[in-house]
C-alpha positions in Angstrom: 97.2 -41.6 60.7 95.3 -40.0 63.6 98.5 -38.8 65.3 99.7 -37.0 62.2 96.5 -35.7 60.7 93.1 -34.7 61.8 90.8 -37.3 60.2 87.2 -36.5 59.5 85.0 -39.0 61.4 82.6 -39.2 58.5 85.5 -40.5 56.3 86.2 -43.3 58.8 82.5 -44.2 58.8 82.4 -44.2 55.0 85.4 -46.5 54.9 83.7 -48.8 57.4 80.5 -48.8 55.4 82.4 -49.8 52.2 84.3 -52.4 54.0 81.0 -53.9 55.2 79.6 -53.8 51.7 82.8 -55.6 50.5 82.4 -58.2 53.2 78.8 -58.9 52.2 79.8 -59.2 48.5 82.6 -61.6 49.4 80.2 -63.6 51.6 77.7 -63.9 48.7 80.4 -65.0 46.3 81.9 -67.6 48.7 78.5 -69.0 49.6 77.6 -69.4 45.9 81.0 -70.9 44.8 81.5 -73.2 47.8 78.0 -74.0 49.3 78.9 -77.4 50.6 82.2 -76.4 52.4 82.0 -72.7 52.9 79.3 -72.7 55.5 81.8 -73.3 58.3 84.7 -71.5 56.8 83.0 -68.5 55.1 84.1 -65.9 57.5 87.6 -67.1 57.6 87.6 -67.2 53.8 86.6 -63.5 53.7 89.6 -62.6 55.9 91.9 -64.9 53.7 90.7 -63.3 50.4 91.1 -59.8 51.7 94.5 -60.6 53.1 95.7 -62.2 49.9 94.4 -59.2 47.9 96.0 -56.7 50.2 99.4 -58.5 50.2 99.6 -59.1 46.5 98.0 -55.8 45.7 100.7 -54.0 47.7 103.4 -55.7 45.6 101.6 -55.2 42.3 100.9 -51.5 42.8 104.6 -50.8 43.1 105.4 -52.6 39.9 102.1 -52.9 38.0 103.5 -53.5 34.5 105.8 -56.3 35.6 103.2 -58.9 36.5 100.6 -60.9 34.6 97.4 -60.0 36.4 95.5 -62.9 34.9 98.0 -65.3 36.2 97.9 -63.7 39.6 94.1 -63.9 39.7 94.3 -67.6 38.8 96.8 -68.1 41.6 94.7 -66.4 44.2 91.6 -68.3 43.2 93.5 -71.6 43.4 94.7 -70.8 47.0 91.2 -69.9 48.1 89.7 -73.0 46.5 92.2 -75.2 48.4 91.3 -73.7 51.7 87.5 -73.7 50.9 87.5 -77.3 49.8 90.0 -78.8 52.3 90.0 -76.5 55.3 88.6 -78.1 58.5 89.1 -75.5 61.3 87.4 -72.2 61.3 88.3 -69.4 63.6 85.6 -66.8 62.8 82.1 -68.1 63.2 78.7 -66.5 62.5 78.3 -65.9 66.2 81.6 -64.1 66.5 80.8 -61.9 63.5 77.3 -61.2 64.8 78.7 -59.9 68.1 80.8 -57.3 66.4 79.7 -53.8 67.0 77.7 -52.4 64.1 79.9 -49.7 62.5 77.4 -48.6 59.8 76.0 -45.2 60.5 72.4 -44.4 59.6 72.1 -42.0 56.7 69.3 -39.5 57.3 67.7 -36.8 55.2 69.3 -34.2 57.5 72.8 -35.8 57.0 72.3 -35.7 53.2 71.1 -32.1 53.2 74.1 -31.1 55.4 76.5 -32.7 53.0 74.8 -31.0 50.0 75.0 -27.7 51.8 78.7 -28.2 52.4 79.2 -28.9 48.7 77.3 -25.8 47.7 79.8 -23.7 49.6 82.7 -25.4 48.0 81.5 -25.6 44.4 82.1 -22.7 42.0 80.5 -24.1 38.9 76.9 -22.7 38.4 75.6 -25.9 36.7 76.8 -28.0 39.6 75.4 -25.6 42.2 72.0 -25.8 40.4 72.3 -29.6 40.4 73.0 -29.7 44.2 70.1 -27.2 44.8 67.7 -29.4 42.8 68.8 -32.5 44.7 68.2 -30.7 48.0 64.7 -29.6 46.8 63.8 -33.2 45.8 65.0 -34.5 49.2 62.6 -32.1 51.0 59.6 -33.2 48.9 57.2 -35.8 50.3 57.4 -37.8 47.1 60.8 -37.0 45.4 61.0 -37.9 41.7 63.5 -40.7 41.3 64.3 -39.8 37.7 65.3 -36.3 38.7 67.5 -37.6 41.5 69.2 -40.1 39.2 69.8 -37.4 36.6 71.3 -35.0 39.1 73.5 -37.7 40.6 74.6 -38.6 37.1 75.7 -35.0 36.6 77.7 -35.1 39.8 79.2 -38.4 39.1 80.5 -37.2 35.7 81.9 -34.1 37.4 83.8 -36.5 39.8 81.8 -35.3 42.9 79.6 -38.4 43.4 81.1 -41.8 43.2 78.3 -44.2 44.0 75.2 -46.0 42.7 71.6 -45.2 43.2 69.5 -48.0 44.7 65.8 -48.2 45.5 
């Protein structure tokens, strides 16, 4: 991809961020479903689940109406359960994972303001421009009002500009 296109570094960072979130979610699910066996295999199970989803997903996307997705889900769960319950040898350990470089970038006020200003230049709709301006104003306040921020993000999400969730 890099050879053929110029890729925005922030896009790569966002993809890494969402991959990390996905890994944490899978780790939580695996730890909850297989507490007795998954302690040693949990990181291998993350790789296995992601590999199965990617492989099957690639085939399904090409012919989405030809497959029973519920049956596929049951099949993947069965395979993961077999490994989780009967697997003995793990490759990835907590130590190996802990030594991986931290890819997650720090999100700062300045970075958010910069992104809002980029959007302000691109957006033509007056309501969306006002929404972005209000968000920027709230960010600069010492005590931003959460309800206003959530409302503005909701407007952006409905417009297809913001695709995320607001957390404390």
